Each structure stands twice: as C-alpha cells, then as structure tokens.
C-alpha angles and dihedrals in degrees: 000000000000142000132229127230117244137184112272091227091076087076119078113216131190116272123225109284090021091158091062100036105026086215123154125189134192110273120254119228118326116257093211141026122202108245100174150354133204129191110202131181119197141158090244129050114262108229136167097024093175092054089066095055126094109227089231090060094058112117118254123253115275121268113277094019133088118196115229125197089220088074088075095226130103119264091231123034121197120188118195113192109190119204128179115247099197123051113244130211120280090246128026137031125334116251109283095220094056110098088170128206125309116206103197120191123191121206128185 
C-alpha cells in the first residue's frame, strides 16, 4: 500500500468569516508532508514519541521550502494514534497487558 503526493490546492478550506459567508477556497501550499509511518505493537503503551528523538536526528525541511518559526507551528509534527489490540470486556477495565497498537505518522 502507498499514497501519492498531490497539490494542496485540490482541497477546499474555509475562508475567513466562513460562518457568515459559507465560502471555501482552494488551499494554499501544504504546511506538512508525510515522510513516514510506523505501526508498532507492544505490551506497554508508547507515549511521548518526540521525547525519544535527538534534535540532530530530525529530518530536514523539504526541498523548495524553508520552515519559519513565525508560522506558529512546529517544524516536525508527529501523530501517535493508539488503538487497543485486545478486545476488553463490555464493562470494567481494559486488559493491563495490552499496550495496543501505535500508528505513528511523521510530518515535515
């Protein structure tokens, strides 16, 4: 399985004062591009993924773009979606030994 890159302008985003106008416009350039994804299963939950990275190991900015702190967003975005692996009971606590799956996406 794979995905293909596309131009950000194919997505319509809400314009300023969307509530009053209902207007959507083509997006400008994308702030991030997905550069990787890991799916990890463990007996413990995987938390604080960025705390385990060395700042020198962070991927560089993409070609043709230069990140600027004035944008007000982080240079690297990591999303960790945690999903249970074992089914739990209808009522009560989830099994202690199930760390579940972590679906970790890396964006630069």
